[in-house]
N, C-alpha and C positions, 0 to 999 in steps of 0.2 A: 504494500500500500504506500509506503514511504517513497519507494522508487517511482511509483506512478505520479505522486504529487511533485516530486523533484523534476521528473520529465515534463510534466505539464507546465511547471513554473519556467523551466528553461525554454520551452517552446514559446511561451508568452513573451519572455524577455528577448528572444532572438527575432521575433516577428517585427519587422520594421515597415512602416508604410512607405509606399512609393510616392515620390514627389515629382510633379511635372516641372521640367526645366524648359529651356528654350526650344523653339521649333520642334515640338512633339517629342522631346527627349524625356525620359523618365529616369530618376535617380533613386537608388535604394542601397542599403548596406545589409550584409548578412554573412552567414557562415557557409563556406564551401562544403557541400555535402558530398560531391563527387567530381573528380576531374577525369574519370575513366568511364568506359562503357559506351558512350555516344561520341564518336569523333566530331570535333568542332563545336562541342557544347560543354557547359558547366552546369551543375545543379547547385543552386544557391537557395537556401531556405526552402528546399523541395520545389524550386521553380527552375525550369529549364531555360538557359540563356544561350543563345547562339554566339559563336565566336568565329572570326575569320582571321586571316593573317594580317589584316589592317588594324586590328584592335590595338590600342595603345595601353601598355601596362606600366604603371608607375608605383612607387612606394608612397607612404604618407608624407614624405618630404619632397615629393614630385620628381624624384630621380627615376630615370628610365630603368625598367625591368623587362623581363620576358614572360611569356606564357608559362614557361617551366617553373617560374617562381611562385605560381599559384598552387597552393597545397590544400589538401583536404583538412577540414577543421579550422582553417584560418578565416579571419574576418576580412571582407573586401567591400569596397564601395563601387557601385556599378553605375555608369552612365550608359543608357541604352535607348534605342529607337524601336518603337513597336513596328513589326512587320507581320505579314500574313502567317509566317512560320513561328511567330512569337517574338520576345524581346531579343534584339541583336545588339550586343555590347559594342560600344564605340570606344569607351575608356574604362579601365579597371584600375582602381587604386588599392594597394595592399595596406591594410590597417593593422595597428598593434593590438586592437581589440574593439569591442563595441563602443562606438562614439555616441554618447548621449547628446540630446539637443543642446544642453548648456555647455558642452565641450566643443561644439563645432567651430568656435572662434579659433581654436588651436590648429585648424586645418583649412587654410584659405581656399583651397580648391573646392571645398564643399559649398562655400558661399558663392564662389564664381559659378559653379555648375548649376546651383539652385536659383540664383538670382538673374540668370541670363534670359528671363522671360521677355 
């Protein structure tokens, strides 16, 4: 029973709402559930996100990284565009952990991505 409560609490804490950005982009953060199984995709908070070779990957300090730096169980911030096949990642930022609303000021890219309306 305790495991069920803990799992439910973790699920609630990890669920982050998607925010609309500029020109039909959507931003959200979450935990990488899977980097394997479906070529060209990530599973983030149980949501399938399309990837292609044009996706930009950066760390939380905005230094360039690669797709191979994205690992299961790590937090990421995704800027995506909705397509008929689902969300297509444009940029992925590697995060040190869950960034709460009050902590976003520490990550200038979040303000930039979310305020580009």
